[in-house]
Backbone as CSV, one residue per row, in Angstrom:
resi,resn,N_x,N_y,N_z,CA_x,CA_y,CA_z,C_x,C_y,C_z
1,UNK,13.638,-9.901,-50.795,13.678,-9.391,-49.401,12.507,-8.466,-49.216
2,UNK,12.276,-7.573,-50.203,11.255,-6.580,-50.113,9.873,-7.297,-50.082
3,UNK,9.686,-8.358,-50.879,8.445,-9.099,-50.942,8.205,-9.757,-49.568
4,UNK,9.251,-10.243,-48.943,9.016,-10.903,-47.616,8.538,-9.924,-46.586
5,UNK,9.078,-8.659,-46.571,8.702,-7.651,-45.706,7.186,-7.219,-45.931
6,UNK,6.812,-7.143,-47.166,5.423,-6.818,-47.538,4.562,-7.918,-47.080
7,UNK,4.838,-9.077,-47.338,4.121,-10.264,-46.852,3.927,-10.366,-45.348
8,UNK,4.863,-10.112,-44.590,4.782,-10.076,-43.144,3.977,-8.928,-42.697
9,UNK,4.041,-7.781,-43.273,3.191,-6.633,-42.948,1.781,-6.958,-43.213
10,UNK,1.490,-7.461,-44.299,0.026,-7.888,-44.691,-0.525,-8.895,-43.618
11,UNK,0.330,-9.856,-43.327,-0.122,-10.852,-42.301,-0.413,-10.181,-40.958
12,UNK,0.477,-9.236,-40.521,0.273,-8.557,-39.254,-1.046,-7.684,-39.311
13,UNK,-1.301,-7.012,-40.446,-2.527,-6.209,-40.499,-3.778,-7.065,-40.442
14,UNK,-3.717,-8.189,-41.187,-4.893,-9.130,-41.209,-5.089,-9.647,-39.778
15,UNK,-3.981,-10.061,-39.041,-4.176,-10.577,-37.742,-4.813,-9.468,-36.762
16,UNK,-4.318,-8.229,-36.810,-4.811,-7.240,-36.019,-6.344,-7.030,-36.302
17,UNK,-6.668,-7.052,-37.554,-8.107,-6.836,-37.918,-9.002,-7.993,-37.358
18,UNK,-8.425,-9.258,-37.462,-9.071,-10.440,-36.921,-9.372,-10.283,-35.490
19,UNK,-8.376,-9.931,-34.738,-8.527,-9.774,-33.253,-9.493,-8.747,-32.884
20,UNK,-9.471,-7.648,-33.600,-10.451,-6.536,-33.316,-11.855,-6.962,-33.640
21,UNK,-12.090,-7.547,-34.722,-13.438,-8.035,-35.094,-13.948,-9.099,-34.159
22,UNK,-13.117,-10.034,-33.752,-13.612,-11.124,-32.825,-13.882,-10.530,-31.506
23,UNK,-13.088,-9.522,-31.009,-13.263,-8.946,-29.713,-14.648,-8.105,-29.773
24,UNK,-14.933,-7.467,-30.784,-16.061,-6.676,-31.006,-17.325,-7.461,-30.950
25,UNK,-17.347,-8.578,-31.747,-18.518,-9.427,-31.780,-18.675,-10.202,-30.539
26,UNK,-17.693,-10.628,-29.874,-17.808,-11.277,-28.579,-18.433,-10.454,-27.450
27,UNK,-18.117,-9.202,-27.489,-18.679,-8.245,-26.442,-19.903,-7.502,-26.825
28,UNK,-20.607,-7.915,-27.939,-21.724,-7.166,-28.448,-22.854,-7.037,-27.392
29,UNK,-23.238,-8.054,-26.717,-24.316,-8.051,-25.700,-23.860,-7.674,-24.314
30,UNK,-22.620,-7.426,-24.051,-22.182,-7.180,-22.738,-21.797,-5.692,-22.575
31,UNK,-21.964,-5.072,-21.411,-21.535,-3.734,-21.212,-20.020,-3.607,-21.241
32,UNK,-19.483,-2.482,-21.671,-18.094,-2.383,-21.780,-17.348,-2.226,-20.497
33,UNK,-18.032,-1.722,-19.446,-17.381,-1.615,-18.100,-18.295,-2.074,-17.045
34,UNK,-18.351,-3.449,-16.857,-19.344,-3.941,-15.838,-18.994,-3.517,-14.359
35,UNK,-17.712,-3.352,-14.115,-17.341,-2.922,-12.678,-17.849,-1.547,-12.464
36,UNK,-17.760,-0.719,-13.397,-18.151,0.688,-13.212,-19.642,0.680,-13.048
37,UNK,-20.455,-0.062,-13.802,-21.855,-0.029,-13.761,-22.365,-0.529,-12.382
38,UNK,-21.747,-1.496,-11.781,-22.136,-1.994,-10.493,-21.837,-1.063,-9.393
39,UNK,-20.716,-0.369,-9.441,-20.229,0.381,-8.310,-20.888,1.737,-8.279
40,UNK,-21.354,2.296,-9.406,-21.943,3.628,-9.399,-23.374,3.535,-8.981
41,UNK,-23.749,4.278,-7.968,-25.165,4.313,-7.558,-25.617,5.752,-7.674
42,UNK,-26.856,6.008,-7.930,-27.312,7.419,-8.002,-27.132,8.101,-6.705
43,UNK,-26.506,9.238,-6.714,-26.187,10.091,-5.535,-27.033,11.328,-5.519
44,UNK,-27.795,11.528,-4.477,-28.578,12.796,-4.402,-27.706,13.941,-4.187
45,UNK,-27.899,15.080,-4.780,-27.088,16.250,-4.501,-27.591,16.978,-3.324
46,UNK,-26.609,17.406,-2.515,-26.961,18.128,-1.346,-27.027,19.585,-1.584
47,UNK,-28.001,20.254,-1.039,-27.948,21.728,-1.163,-27.199,22.333,-0.032
48,UNK,-26.397,23.202,-0.328,-25.610,23.809,0.733,-26.296,25.003,1.276
49,UNK,-26.328,25.005,2.611,-26.976,26.132,3.298,-25.769,26.794,4.140
50,UNK,-25.854,28.087,4.299,-24.818,28.770,5.039,-24.922,28.469,6.493
51,UNK,-23.904,27.794,6.920,-23.723,27.361,8.337,-22.347,27.776,8.873
52,UNK,-22.351,28.306,10.092,-21.107,28.687,10.688,-20.316,27.403,11.005
53,UNK,-19.071,27.325,10.655,-18.279,26.271,10.969,-17.714,26.321,12.474
54,UNK,-17.946,25.246,13.135,-17.526,25.224,14.515,-16.479,24.091,14.598
55,UNK,-15.423,24.260,15.261,-14.405,23.286,15.443,-14.822,22.297,16.480
56,UNK,-14.916,20.985,16.094,-15.308,20.020,17.077,-14.282,19.814,18.207
57,UNK,-14.805,19.624,19.391,-13.930,19.342,20.519,-13.264,17.960,20.370
58,UNK,-12.045,17.805,20.680,-11.357,16.552,20.611,-11.744,15.652,21.701
59,UNK,-12.884,15.004,21.654,-13.343,14.099,22.656,-13.321,12.676,22.044
60,UNK,-13.152,11.729,22.952,-13.062,10.326,22.490,-14.603,9.870,22.464
61,UNK,-14.995,9.286,21.386,-16.411,8.847,21.335,-16.633,7.660,22.292
62,UNK,-17.744,7.615,22.805,-18.205,6.648,23.820,-18.667,5.411,22.964
63,UNK,-18.213,4.164,23.378,-18.573,2.962,22.590,-20.048,2.655,22.754
64,UNK,-20.699,2.988,23.764,-22.065,2.721,23.955,-23.004,3.403,22.916
65,UNK,-22.520,4.519,22.329,-23.287,5.186,21.344,-23.258,4.430,19.976
66,UNK,-22.182,3.618,19.731,-22.048,2.932,18.460,-22.589,1.464,18.576
67,UNK,-22.937,0.916,17.470,-23.335,-0.398,17.458,-22.078,-1.357,17.533
68,UNK,-22.025,-2.086,18.497,-20.898,-3.050,18.679,-21.465,-4.374,18.671
69,UNK,-20.794,-5.300,17.867,-21.211,-6.598,17.754,-20.599,-7.497,18.807
70,UNK,-21.093,-8.700,18.897,-20.563,-9.711,19.812,-19.289,-10.234,19.185
71,UNK,-18.476,-10.919,20.027,-17.190,-11.507,19.536,-17.435,-12.585,18.419
72,UNK,-18.557,-13.302,18.510,-18.767,-14.348,17.501,-19.190,-13.715,16.193
73,UNK,-19.910,-12.644,16.192,-20.303,-11.973,14.960,-19.039,-11.319,14.315
74,UNK,-18.141,-10.838,15.139,-17.013,-10.103,14.673,-16.016,-11.014,14.049
75,UNK,-16.042,-12.325,14.473,-15.164,-13.369,13.913,-15.457,-13.648,12.449
76,UNK,-16.766,-13.487,12.097,-17.189,-13.822,10.731,-16.833,-12.687,9.741
77,UNK,-16.444,-11.487,10.246,-16.193,-10.341,9.388,-14.805,-10.552,8.613
78,UNK,-14.856,-10.556,7.365,-13.713,-10.741,6.498,-13.254,-9.424,5.863
79,UNK,-14.134,-8.489,5.689,-13.776,-7.227,5.052,-14.342,-6.112,5.742
80,UNK,-13.660,-4.958,5.673,-14.144,-3.697,6.325,-14.511,-2.759,5.182
81,UNK,-15.486,-1.914,5.471,-15.873,-0.934,4.491,-15.795,0.484,5.050
82,UNK,-15.215,1.408,4.278,-15.108,2.846,4.686,-16.546,3.470,4.437
83,UNK,-17.211,3.891,5.577,-18.509,4.386,5.405,-18.519,5.729,4.549
84,UNK,-17.442,6.440,4.505,-17.356,7.678,3.747,-17.231,7.473,2.325
85,UNK,-16.357,6.642,1.881,-16.138,6.472,0.468,-16.661,5.195,-0.143
86,UNK,-16.990,4.211,0.719,-17.476,2.870,0.213,-16.392,1.952,-0.137
87,UNK,-15.160,2.285,0.097,-14.005,1.377,-0.315,-13.987,0.221,0.719
88,UNK,-13.681,-0.940,0.215,-13.631,-2.067,1.128,-12.221,-2.624,1.092
89,UNK,-11.860,-3.190,2.224,-10.543,-3.825,2.329,-10.638,-5.008,3.235
90,UNK,-9.673,-6.017,3.071,-9.704,-7.157,3.964,-9.273,-6.704,5.319
91,UNK,-9.739,-7.438,6.322,-9.428,-7.142,7.693,-7.975,-7.398,7.806
92,UNK,-7.097,-6.416,8.201,-5.736,-6.522,8.306,-5.332,-7.485,9.485
93,UNK,-4.403,-8.331,9.294,-3.914,-9.183,10.405,-2.753,-8.439,11.108
94,UNK,-2.228,-7.479,10.508,-1.135,-6.675,11.013,-1.378,-5.236,10.739
95,UNK,-1.098,-4.362,11.700,-1.349,-2.937,11.521,-0.432,-2.399,10.331
96,UNK,0.711,-2.925,10.109,1.598,-2.451,9.090,0.978,-2.625,7.668
97,UNK,0.067,-3.600,7.560,-0.503,-3.882,6.255,-1.898,-3.276,6.100
98,UNK,-2.336,-2.505,7.067,-3.645,-1.928,6.993,-3.674,-0.734,6.113
99,UNK,-4.798,-0.559,5.387,-4.932,0.622,4.517,-4.996,1.896,5.386
100,UNK,-4.642,2.927,4.630,-4.551,4.255,5.273,-5.872,4.706,6.006
101,UNK,-7.011,4.398,5.246,-8.276,4.792,5.814,-8.683,4.040,7.030
102,UNK,-8.059,2.767,7.202,-8.400,2.006,8.408,-7.569,2.623,9.563
103,UNK,-6.381,3.018,9.288,-5.603,3.690,10.396,-6.205,5.029,10.776
104,UNK,-6.741,5.767,9.836,-7.464,7.028,10.062,-8.686,6.791,10.925
105,UNK,-9.459,5.683,10.610,-10.634,5.388,11.323,-10.329,5.066,12.799
106,UNK,-9.328,4.371,12.993,-8.881,3.998,14.385,-8.679,5.261,15.198
107,UNK,-8.025,6.214,14.604,-7.772,7.469,15.336,-9.105,8.232,15.446
108,UNK,-9.950,8.288,14.424,-11.182,8.975,14.418,-12.173,8.526,15.484
109,UNK,-12.187,7.209,15.664,-13.070,6.488,16.574,-12.488,6.672,18.024
110,UNK,-11.270,7.145,18.096,-10.732,7.293,19.428,-10.096,5.998,20.046
111,UNK,-9.860,5.027,19.197,-9.297,3.785,19.599,-7.813,3.936,19.746
112,UNK,-7.186,4.854,18.967,-5.787,5.114,19.004,-5.594,6.592,19.070
113,UNK,-4.445,7.079,19.650,-4.276,8.485,19.808,-3.632,9.039,18.567
114,UNK,-2.984,8.262,17.854,-2.349,8.734,16.555,-2.113,7.599,15.592
115,UNK,-1.644,7.921,14.436,-1.302,6.877,13.399,0.175,6.483,13.665
116,UNK,0.458,5.288,13.964,1.757,4.863,14.368,2.520,4.530,13.129
117,UNK,3.862,4.770,13.244,4.893,4.430,12.233,5.309,2.938,12.433
118,UNK,6.056,2.429,11.512,6.561,1.067,11.812,7.603,1.064,12.903
119,UNK,8.327,2.163,13.079,9.293,2.145,14.141,8.640,2.276,15.547
120,UNK,7.463,2.856,15.571,6.673,2.912,16.876,6.180,1.567,17.254
121,UNK,5.960,0.651,16.263,5.369,-0.654,16.550,6.479,-1.637,17.093
122,UNK,7.723,-1.222,17.239,8.700,-2.148,17.770,8.506,-2.207,19.320
123,UNK,7.860,-1.278,19.858,7.609,-1.294,21.332,6.394,-2.165,21.496
124,UNK,6.534,-3.217,22.331,5.456,-4.233,22.639,4.179,-3.554,23.140
125,UNK,4.314,-2.537,24.000,3.168,-1.897,24.534,2.299,-1.178,23.411
126,UNK,2.974,-0.534,22.549,2.177,0.045,21.376,1.598,-0.980,20.476
127,UNK,2.314,-2.077,20.190,1.946,-3.118,19.306,0.676,-3.777,19.948
128,UNK,0.624,-3.955,21.185,-0.551,-4.603,21.834,-1.779,-3.623,21.779
129,UNK,-1.534,-2.336,21.975,-2.550,-1.283,21.896,-3.223,-1.333,20.532
130,UNK,-2.397,-1.438,19.540,-2.838,-1.385,18.076,-3.691,-2.613,17.791
131,UNK,-3.293,-3.839,18.327,-3.983,-5.052,18.115,-5.388,-4.980,18.746
132,UNK,-5.435,-4.430,19.971,-6.746,-4.297,20.548,-7.618,-3.320,19.883
133,UNK,-7.000,-2.266,19.324,-7.870,-1.288,18.606,-8.339,-1.827,17.313
134,UNK,-7.568,-2.653,16.622,-8.119,-3.358,15.407,-9.293,-4.245,15.692
135,UNK,-9.100,-4.956,16.836,-10.299,-5.817,17.179,-11.524,-5.057,17.511
136,UNK,-11.354,-3.985,18.154,-12.541,-3.152,18.487,-13.207,-2.541,17.250
137,UNK,-12.338,-2.147,16.240,-12.861,-1.570,15.041,-13.623,-2.701,14.283
138,UNK,-13.078,-3.912,14.363,-13.680,-5.034,13.658,-15.043,-5.392,14.205
139,UNK,-15.218,-5.029,15.438,-16.581,-5.295,16.102,-17.635,-4.207,15.833
140,UNK,-17.177,-3.005,15.301,-18.104,-1.963,14.976,-18.918,-2.216,13.757
141,UNK,-20.183,-2.426,13.741,-21.002,-2.714,12.668,-20.961,-1.632,11.483
142,UNK,-20.564,-0.407,12.035,-20.522,0.732,11.071,-19.450,0.442,9.890
143,UNK,-18.429,-0.347,10.212,-17.390,-0.653,9.275,-17.452,-1.906,8.586
144,UNK,-18.595,-2.656,8.758,-18.718,-4.044,8.151,-19.080,-3.797,6.680
145,UNK,-18.495,-4.679,5.811,-18.895,-4.633,4.366,-20.109,-5.464,4.100
């Protein structure tokens, strides 16, 4: 019985060594984290200058100031990109499945007055307002990936 246990242990150690060696030789010419290498871009450091902070007035931005695409161009958009963080997400078909930053962008751009809960969307009026806001956000070139 003891010999069997020692034999199984030796086989296990040899198997683990084999897996580690083949994995090391297979990845010899490739970078270890290709996703990280692609997504990291050199970022220039900003110098901070003393500036008095002023609270911005709560005004709705005017659409004429932003680049707005035609309906045909907006139909081709499949993903949206957060201009602040660079995160991308698929264009949501439903507000309930939209990422948090998309909901915040709708409020920031003045397309919605607040971030709606799922219970708020039971009202057809709010639901229609949200769908129109998503379409307008989809047309803004600022958020295209």
